[in-house]
C-alpha positions in Angstrom: 11.6 10.4 -11.1 13.5 11.6 -8.1 17.3 11.2 -8.1 19.5 11.3 -5.1 21.5 14.5 -4.5 25.0 14.7 -3.0 23.6 14.6 0.6 21.5 11.5 -0.1 24.4 9.6 -1.6 26.7 10.5 1.3 24.2 9.8 4.0 23.0 6.5 2.7 26.5 5.2 2.1 27.6 6.3 5.6 24.6 4.5 7.1 25.4 1.3 5.2 29.0 1.2 6.5 27.8 2.0 10.0 25.3 -0.9 9.9 28.1 -3.2 8.5 30.1 -2.5 11.7 27.0 -3.2 13.8 26.3 -6.5 12.1 29.9 -7.6 12.5 29.7 -6.8 16.2 26.4 -8.7 16.6 27.8 -11.8 14.8 31.0 -11.7 16.9 28.9 -11.6 20.1 30.1 -8.2 21.0 26.5 -6.9 20.7 23.7 -8.8 22.4 20.3 -9.0 20.5 18.6 -6.6 22.9 21.2 -3.9 22.0 21.3 -4.8 18.3 17.5 -4.9 17.9 16.9 -1.1 17.7 20.0 -0.8 15.3 18.7 -3.4 12.9 15.2 -2.0 13.0 16.5 1.4 12.0 17.8 -0.3 8.9 14.7 -2.3 8.0 15.8 -5.6 9.4 13.2 -7.6 11.3 13.5 -11.0 13.1 10.6 -13.0 11.9 9.2 -16.4 12.7 11.9 -18.4 10.9 14.5 -15.9 9.7 15.5 -12.3 9.4 13.4 -10.2 7.0 14.5 -7.1 5.2 12.0 -4.4 4.2 13.1 -2.1 1.4 11.6 1.3 1.0 9.9 2.2 -2.3 9.0 5.9 -1.7 5.5 6.6 -3.0 5.7 3.3 -4.9 7.7 4.6 -7.8 10.5 2.5 -9.4 12.7 2.6 -12.5 13.5 -0.5 -14.5 17.1 -0.2 -13.2 15.8 -0.3 -9.6 13.5 -3.2 -10.4 16.4 -5.2 -11.8 18.3 -4.6 -8.6 15.4 -5.9 -6.6 15.4 -9.0 -8.8 19.2 -9.4 -8.3 18.8 -9.2 -4.5 16.0 -11.9 -4.6 18.2 -14.1 -6.7 21.6 -13.6 -4.9 20.6 -13.1 -1.3 17.1 -14.7 -0.9 15.1 -17.6 -2.3 14.4 -16.1 -5.7 11.4 -13.9 -4.9 10.2 -10.8 -3.0 6.9 -9.8 -1.5 5.4 -6.4 -2.3 3.5 -5.0 0.6 0.5 -2.7 1.4 3.0 0.1 2.2 4.3 0.0 -1.4 7.5 -1.6 -0.2 9.1 -4.9 -0.9 10.1 -7.5 1.7 12.7 -10.3 1.5 11.9 -13.1 3.9 15.1 -15.2 4.0 18.2 -13.0 3.9 21.2 -14.0 6.1 22.1 -11.3 8.6 25.7 -11.4 7.4 24.5 -10.4 3.9 22.3 -7.5 4.9 25.1 -4.8 4.7 25.9 -6.0 1.2 22.2 -5.9 0.2 22.0 -2.3 1.5 25.1 -1.4 -0.5 23.6 -2.8 -3.6 20.4 -0.9 -3.0 22.4 2.3 -2.5 24.0 1.8 -5.9 20.5 2.4 -7.5 19.4 5.1 -5.1 17.4 2.8 -2.8 17.5 2.1 0.9 15.7 0.5 3.9 15.6 3.5 6.2 12.5 4.1 8.3 10.8 1.0 7.1 10.5 0.1 10.8 10.6 1.8 14.2 8.7 4.6 15.9 9.3 7.1 13.1 7.6 8.4 10.0 7.4 5.4 7.7 7.4 5.3 3.9 5.1 8.0 2.5 2.6 6.4 0.1 0.7 7.8 -2.8 -1.9 7.0 -5.5 -0.3 4.4 -7.7 -1.8 6.1 -10.8 -0.2 9.4 -9.8 0.9 11.5 -12.7 -1.1 9.5 -15.2 -4.7 9.3 -14.0 -7.2 11.3 -16.0 -9.1 12.4 -12.8 -6.2 13.8 -10.7 -5.9 17.5 -9.9 -2.1 17.3 -9.7 0.6 14.7 -9.2 0.9 14.1 -5.4 4.3 12.5 -5.6 6.4 15.8 -5.4 4.7 16.5 -2.1 5.4 12.9 -1.0 9.0 13.4 -1.9 9.1 16.7 0.0 7.8 14.9 3.0 10.3 12.1 2.6 13.2 14.5 2.5 11.9 16.4 5.5 11.1 13.3 7.6 14.3 11.2 6.9 16.1 10.8 10.2 14.3 14.0 11.5 15.9 14.5 14.9 12.7 15.6 16.5 10.6 12.8 15.1 12.8 9.7 15.1 11.5 8.4 18.5 7.8 9.0 18.3 5.3 7.3 20.7 4.6 4.9 17.9 5.1 4.4 14.1 3.6 7.1 11.9 2.1 6.7 8.4 1.3 9.4 5.8 -0.5 9.0 2.5 -1.1 11.6 -0.3 -3.7 11.5 -3.1 -4.3 14.0 -5.9 -7.7 12.9 -7.2 -11.3 12.9 -5.9 -11.2 9.1 -6.2 -9.0 8.1 -3.3 -6.7 5.3 -4.4 -4.3 5.8 -1.5 -6.6 5.1 1.5 -5.7 8.4 3.1 -8.5 8.2 5.7 -6.9 5.2 7.4 -3.6 6.9 7.9 -2.1 8.9 10.7 -2.1 11.9 8.3 -3.9 11.8 5.0 -3.5 14.6 2.5 -5.9 15.2 -0.3 -4.4 17.5 -2.9 -7.0 19.9 -4.3 -7.6 23.4 -5.7 -9.4 26.3 -4.1 -11.9 28.6 -5.9 -9.0 30.6 -7.3 -7.2 27.5 -8.6 -4.5 27.5 -5.9 -3.1 24.1 -4.9 -3.4 22.9 -1.3 -4.5 20.0 0.8 -7.5 18.8 2.8 -5.8 17.4 5.9 -7.0 14.3 7.7 -5.6 13.1 11.0 -6.0 10.1 13.2 -7.0 7.2 10.9 -5.7 3.7 11.3 -6.5 0.1 11.5 -5.0 -2.4 14.0 -6.8 -3.4 17.1 -8.7 -0.1 17.3 -9.7 0.8 13.7 -10.6 4.5 13.2 -11.4 6.8 10.3 -9.4 10.0 10.2 -11.0 13.3 11.0 -10.6 16.3 8.6 -9.0 19.1 10.6 -8.2 21.4 7.7 -10.3 21.8 4.6 -7.6 23.7 2.7 -4.0 24.0 3.6 -1.9 26.1 1.0 0.9 24.0 -0.4 3.6 26.3 0.9 2.5 25.4 4.5 2.8 21.7 4.1 5.9 21.2 6.2 5.0 23.7 8.9 1.5 22.3 9.4 2.8 18.7 9.3 5.4 19.7 11.9 2.7 21.2 14.0 0.7 18.0 14.0 3.8 15.9 14.8 4.7 18.2 17.7 1.3 17.9 19.3 1.4 14.2 18.9 5.0 13.9 20.1 4.1 15.9 23.2 0.7 14.3 24.1 0.8 10.8 22.5 0.9 8.0 25.1 4.2 6.3 25.7 3.0 4.1 28.6 0.9 1.7 26.5 1.9 0.8 22.9 -1.7 -0.2 22.1 -2.8 3.3 22.8 0.1 5.2 21.4 -1.0 5.9 17.9 -2.3 9.4 17.1 -5.7 8.0 16.4 -6.1 7.4 20.1 -5.0 11.0 20.9 -7.5 12.3 18.4 -10.2 10.1 20.0 -9.4 11.0 23.6 -8.7 14.7 22.9 -11.4 15.3 20.3 -10.8 16.4 16.8 -11.8 20.0 17.4 -9.4 20.4 20.4 -6.6 18.7 18.6 -7.1 20.9 15.6 -7.0 23.9 17.9 -3.7 22.8 19.4 -2.3 22.2 15.9 -3.3 25.6 14.8 -1.6 27.2 17.8 1.6 25.4 17.0 1.2 26.2 13.3 0.9 29.9 14.0 4.4 29.9 15.4 5.8 27.9 12.5 4.1 29.1 9.3 6.4 32.0 8.6 9.6 30.2 9.5 12.1 28.4 7.3 9.6 25.6 7.0 7.5 27.6 4.6 8.1 26.1 1.1 9.3 28.5 -1.5 7.5 28.1 -4.8 10.9 27.6 -6.5 11.7 24.6 -4.3 8.3 23.1 -5.0 8.8 23.5 -8.7 12.3 22.0 -8.5 11.0 18.9 -6.9 8.0 18.8 -9.2 10.4 18.9 -12.2 11.7 15.4 -11.2 8.2 14.1 -11.7 7.4 15.7 -15.0 5.5 13.2 -17.1 7.3 11.7 -20.1 6.7 13.2 -23.5 3.9 11.0 -24.9 3.7 11.1 -28.7 0.3 10.7 -30.2 -0.4 7.1 -31.1 -3.8 7.2 -32.8 -3.3 3.9 -34.5 -3.6 2.3 -31.2 -7.4 2.5 -31.2 -7.8 0.6 -34.4 -5.2 -2.0 -33.5 -6.7 -2.4 -30.1 -10.2 -3.1 -31.5 -8.8 -5.7 -33.9 -6.7 -7.4 -31.2 -9.7 -7.6 -28.8 -11.9 -9.1 -31.4 -9.3 -11.7 -32.2 -8.5 -12.8 -28.6 -11.1 -13.0 -25.9 -8.5 -13.4 -23.1 -6.7 -10.3 -24.2 -10.0 -8.4 -24.4 -10.8 -9.4 -20.8 -7.3 -8.4 -19.6 -7.7 -4.9 -21.2 -11.2 -4.5 -19.7 -10.1 -5.4 -16.2 -6.4 -4.4 -16.0 -6.1 -1.3 -18.2 -7.4 2.1 -17.0 -7.9 5.4 -18.9 -4.8 7.7 -19.0 -4.7 11.5 -19.2 -3.6 11.0 -22.8 -6.3 9.3 -24.8 -3.8 7.2 -26.8 -2.4 5.6 -23.6 -3.5 3.4 -20.7 -2.4 2.6 -17.2 -1.7 -1.1 -16.9 -2.1 -3.1 -13.7 0.2 -6.2 -13.5 -1.6 -8.5 -11.2 0.6 -10.3 -8.6 -2.5 -12.4 -7.8 -2.4 -15.5 -10.0 -5.2 -17.9 -9.4 -4.2 -20.0 -6.5 -1.0 -18.1 -6.0 0.5 -16.1 -3.1 -0.7 -12.4 -3.2 2.0 -9.9 -3.7 4.9 -12.3 -4.5 7.0 -11.9 -7.6 10.0 -14.0 -8.6 13.3 -12.6 -9.7 12.6 -13.6 -13.3 9.2 -11.9 -13.2 10.8 -8.7 -11.8 13.3 -8.8 -14.7 10.5 -9.2 -17.2 8.6 -6.2 -15.7 11.8 -4.2 -15.9 12.3 -5.1 -19.5 8.7 -4.2 -20.4 8.9 -0.9 -18.6 12.1 0.0 -20.4 10.7 -0.8 -23.8 7.1 0.2 -23.6 6.4 2.2 -20.4 8.9 5.1 -20.4 11.0 3.3 -17.8 8.5 3.7 -15.0 6.9 1.2 -12.6 4.7 1.6 -9.6 3.8 -0.5 -6.7 0.2 -0.3 -5.5 -0.9 -0.6 -1.8 -3.1 -3.4 -3.2 0.1 -5.5 -3.8 0.2 -5.2 -7.6 2.6 -3.5 -10.0 1.6 -0.7 -12.4 2.9 0.5 -15.8 1.5 4.0 -15.7 2.2 5.1 -19.3 1.6 2.4 -22.0 0.4 3.3 -25.5 -2.7 1.5 -26.6 -0.8 0.5 -29.7 1.7 -1.4 -27.5 -0.8 -3.3 -25.3 -0.8 -6.4 -27.3 3.0 -7.0 -27.1 3.0 -6.0 -23.4 0.2 -8.5 -22.8 2.1 -11.3 -24.6 5.3 -10.6 -22.6 3.2 -10.7 -19.4 1.5 -14.0 -20.4 4.9 -15.6 -20.9 5.9 -14.6 -17.4 2.7 -15.7 -15.7 1.7 -12.1 -15.0 -1.3 -11.6 -17.2 -4.1 -12.6 -14.7 -7.1 -10.4 -15.6 -8.5 -9.9 -12.1 -7.6 -6.3 -11.0 -10.4 -5.3 -8.5 -12.1 -8.7 -8.7 -12.7 -11.3 -6.0 -9.3 -13.0 -6.6 -7.3 -9.8 -6.4 -6.9 -10.5 -2.7 -4.7 -8.5 -0.3 -3.0 -10.7 2.3 -0.3 -10.3 4.8 2.4 -13.0 5.2 0.6 -14.3 8.2 1.7 -17.3 10.4 3.8 -18.7 7.5 6.4 -16.0 8.2 5.3 -13.5 10.9 6.1 -14.0 14.6 3.1 -11.7 15.5 0.5 -13.6 13.5 -2.2 -15.9 15.1 -3.2 -17.6 11.9 -2.2 -18.2 8.3 -3.3 -15.7 5.6 -1.6 -17.2 2.5 -3.3 -20.6 2.4 -6.7 -19.0 2.9 -6.1 -16.5 0.1 -5.0 -19.3 -2.2 -8.1 -21.4 -1.5 -10.5 -18.5 -2.0 -8.7 -17.6 -5.2 -8.9 -21.2 -6.5 -12.6 -21.5 -5.6 -13.5 -18.3 -7.5 -10.9 -18.6 -10.2 -13.0 -18.9 -13.3 -13.2 -15.8 -15.4 -16.9 -16.2 -15.9 -17.7 -16.4 -12.2 -15.5 -13.4 -11.4 -17.1 -11.4 -14.1 -20.6 -12.3 -12.7 -19.6 -11.2 -9.2 -17.9 -7.9 -10.3 -15.9 -5.6 -8.1 -15.3 -7.2 -4.7 -12.3 -6.6 -2.5 -11.2 -9.4 -0.1 -8.5 -8.5 2.4 -6.9 -10.9 4.9 -4.9 -10.3 8.0 -3.2 -13.0 10.2 -3.4 -10.9 13.3 -5.1 -7.8 14.8 -2.2 -5.6 13.6 -4.1 -5.6 10.3 -1.2 -5.6 7.8 -3.7 -7.1 5.3 -6.1 -4.1 5.7 -9.0 -6.5 6.6 -10.9 -3.6 8.3 -11.4 -1.9 4.9 -12.1 -5.0 2.9 -15.6 -5.4 1.3 -15.1 -8.8 2.9 -12.4 -8.8 5.6 -10.9 -11.9 7.2 -9.0 -11.7 10.5 -7.1 -14.7 11.7 -7.4 -15.1 15.5 -6.4 -17.7 18.0 -9.0 -19.4 20.1 -8.3 -22.2 22.5 -5.1 -23.0 20.6 -6.7 -23.2 17.2 -6.9 -20.8 14.2 -10.2 -19.1 13.6 -11.2 -16.5 11.1 -13.5 -13.6 12.0 -15.4 -12.1 9.0 -16.1 -8.4 8.6 -18.4 -6.9 5.9 -18.8 -3.5 4.4 -15.3 -2.0 4.8 -13.8 0.3 2.2 -10.6 2.3 1.9 -11.7 4.8 -0.8 -13.1 8.4 -0.5 -16.1 6.9 1.3 -14.1 5.0 3.9 -15.9 2.6 6.2 -14.7 0.1 8.8 -16.2 -3.4 8.2 -18.7 -4.8 10.7 -17.9 -8.1 12.5 -20.6 -10.4 11.2 -20.7 -13.0 13.9 -18.7 -15.9 15.3 -15.5 -17.0 13.5 -15.0 -19.9 11.2 -12.4 -22.7 11.2 -9.8 -22.7 8.4 -11.5 -25.5 6.5 -14.9 -23.6 6.6 -13.8 -20.1 5.8 -13.9 -20.4 2.0 -17.4 -21.9 2.2 -18.4 -18.9 4.3 -17.1 -16.5 1.7 -19.0 -18.4 -1.0 -22.2 -18.1 1.1 -21.7 -14.4 1.4 -21.1 -14.0 -2.3 -24.1 -16.1 -3.2 -26.3 -14.1 -0.8 -25.1 -10.9 -2.5 -25.9 -12.3 -6.0 -29.4 -13.2 -4.9 -30.2 -9.8 -3.4 -28.6 -7.3 -5.7 -30.9 -5.1 -7.8 -29.1 -5.8 -11.0 -25.6 -6.6 -12.3 -24.5 -3.0 -12.0 -25.0 -3.0 -8.2 -21.6 -3.9 -6.6 -21.2 -5.9 -3.4 -20.4 -2.8 -1.4 -23.4 -0.9 -2.7 -25.7 -3.8 -2.0 -24.3 -4.3 1.5 -24.8 -0.6 2.3 -28.4 -0.8 1.0 -29.5 -4.0 2.9 -27.2 -4.1 5.9 -25.7 -7.1 7.6 -28.8 -9.1 8.5 -29.3 -11.1 5.2 -25.7 -12.2 5.4 -25.9 -13.2 9.0 -29.0 -15.2 8.3 -27.3 -17.0 5.4 -24.2 -17.8 7.5 -25.7 -18.6 10.8 -29.3 -19.6 10.1 -30.8 -16.3 11.5 -29.7 -13.7 14.0 -26.3 -12.5 15.0 -23.9 -14.9 16.9 -21.3 -14.1 19.4 -18.2 -12.8 17.7 -15.0 -14.9 18.1 
């Protein structure tokens, strides 16, 4: 796991004290809100619907138990006893006092954390596959490259005032668990025919009011050219990205209007002038960063297989949790554990201070002191011996964290919505809670199988509704909340944008509509092995439209 160097320590500490002075001047009235706003946003402080909100960076979603304990401490001391894990692998605190934010940032700095570039028109937190370094199917761990990009992009003088915010994701496996094709830049780590590491480069993906799938502009970029090629992309965007209209300022619009081929040509021209400069990554530097992410020494634990079989036979609930929330690890005696932050009827992505403490304790004792945050708003223990799954499960049960629903219909992604966000048009949390309660039985979830529901409270799409198998978008119509439904979205290696299925539904009718969609799927699937997404792609939207509206498409809300 990466550790701050001397520069990191000095820089973050200086930024904390600088912000402390800015906050004091704001509280005294010396700074007006208009002047203070860009300063607070540079430090991750938003002004939400009811209070300030602090967004803390968790680079590529990787945490130690010490850092998780600090997040619990902040929730307990400065907030209301909980935090909200986000689709950017960050954590948000919804109720801090502005006067406390410098102290929070100082506490974060003491465990090598910060809130830099979690807002503003800059390069945001670089995200990665939450199973990185542990997954059996990965080519290589993508996190060293995410860290290289983090170091390069942090307060980069050329790219700190971009036309709009900029998001990068990296994956190291054929199965894309980082949704790289809906990012401004998506990097797929791969090997060429000679076994050399490099990247397929995607540009111009995004969600929001104009959802687009990224275009591949390079099939293979050698790893040593990562920074020079990324710089070339950023320079083309910084030069030509629109600054006159924030709704058309993202690089996806530039790619759409310029054309992927022409944009790639411009990037290659810029790259040619950069590839042999100081931006070229020496192998020694790559290896030095990679050494921070060396996997733990995993001793063989063959007894785990026999123990696991016995435990599963004795406890059906434990067996279901293992089946749903434990994935194969590179080492056959280990598994990757998903800790669901989606209790039935609960608020997606929230964790209390005591739950964070429990996760930290489990990670320290059973998971080699490593925790991940997924973009699906869950926590991951990437290295757990099969022989330790039973005590891990018991500890999670005691903390209310053992819901066996990873990837199922109640594993819902949802933004904070109108309960917190000043930009939202509708509530996301109550809708997620009602759907979760309606489909909460283990038997029904097992019958339905893999189905991803994603909910956004406004067109900014923080809940990733565009790539939900079932997506729900809260809109405002004639002063009332309404929910538009999209079907067929996906954020994996076969990315697709969901289709608007018809007119929207009132809050009290949206769960019934979801149930109608699910029942329609169950009635038309070929067999239990055909997932919702597979069935939808086979039959198209019409059967679902007919079931919802009585035949034919209706005018969209």
